[in-house]
C-alpha positions in Angstrom: 19.6 23.5 16.0 18.3 20.0 16.8 18.6 16.5 15.4 15.7 14.2 15.7 16.8 10.6 15.7 13.5 8.9 14.8 12.9 5.2 14.8 9.8 3.9 13.1 8.5 0.6 11.7 9.3 0.0 8.0 5.6 0.1 7.3 5.4 3.7 8.4 8.7 5.0 7.0 7.6 6.0 3.4 4.5 7.8 4.6 6.5 9.7 7.2 9.1 10.8 4.8 6.4 12.0 2.4 4.7 14.0 5.2 8.0 15.5 6.3 8.8 16.6 2.8 5.3 18.1 2.3 6.0 20.2 5.4 9.4 21.3 4.4 11.6 18.9 6.4 14.4 16.9 5.0 15.6 13.6 6.4 18.2 10.9 5.9 16.9 7.3 6.0 18.9 4.5 7.6 17.9 0.8 7.8 17.8 -0.6 11.3 16.6 -3.7 13.2 14.5 -3.8 16.3 15.7 -5.8 19.3 12.5 -7.4 20.6 10.8 -8.6 17.4 14.0 -8.5 15.3 12.0 -6.9 12.5 13.1 -4.2 10.1 12.9 -0.6 11.3 13.8 2.7 9.7 15.8 5.3 11.5 15.3 8.9 10.2 17.8 11.6 10.9 16.0 15.0 10.8 17.9 18.2 11.2 15.8 21.2 12.0 15.7 24.5 13.9 14.7 24.5 17.6 11.3 26.2 16.9 10.3 23.4 14.4 10.8 20.5 16.8 7.2 20.4 18.1 5.7 20.6 14.6 7.9 17.8 13.4 6.9 15.6 16.4 3.2 16.3 15.6 3.8 15.0 12.0 5.6 11.9 13.3 2.8 11.2 15.8 0.1 11.7 13.2 1.9 9.4 10.7 3.3 6.6 12.8 0.5 4.9 14.6 0.6 2.0 17.1 -1.2 -1.2 16.3 -1.5 -4.7 17.7 0.2 -7.6 16.0 0.1 -11.3 16.7 3.6 -12.8 16.9 5.0 -16.2 17.8 8.0 -16.0 20.0 11.1 -17.9 18.9 11.8 -20.8 21.3 15.2 -21.0 23.0 17.4 -24.1 22.5 16.3 -25.4 25.9 12.6 -24.9 25.0 13.1 -26.9 21.8 14.6 -29.8 23.6 11.6 -30.0 26.0 9.1 -30.0 23.1 8.0 -26.4 23.7 5.0 -25.3 21.6 5.2 -21.5 21.0 1.8 -19.8 21.3 1.1 -16.6 19.5 0.9 -13.5 21.6 -0.3 -10.0 20.9 2.2 -7.1 21.1 1.9 -3.4 20.4 4.0 -2.3 17.5 4.4 0.9 15.5 4.5 4.4 16.8 7.8 6.1 16.9 10.7 6.6 19.2 12.2 10.1 18.9 15.4 11.3 20.5 15.9 15.1 20.4 19.6 15.9 20.3 21.3 19.3 20.5 23.5 20.1 17.5 26.6 22.1 18.4 27.7 22.6 14.8 26.3 21.9 11.4 28.3 22.1 8.1 27.3 21.1 4.6 30.5 20.4 2.7 
């Protein structure tokens, strides 16, 4: 048995959960925050059998797509004192980060 620890953008979370349910996978949804952009993410915990891992990863890949977003970085205190003008920059967001973890024991109590 495996546990997929799957981190996606909030914008992709509902569509991913729907796609997983349509394919017979259950998940637990947790709110999380990304480090770089400090934006909301969703972490899904997906328990499944070893032979279903690749199919689940295909669903995740098809549902959570990368895209380019313009962001304005937050200036540091030093930058603000020097009259720093933050310029928007393009960053790639979206997609998914998936950790595949081995599950030694599973019990539904």
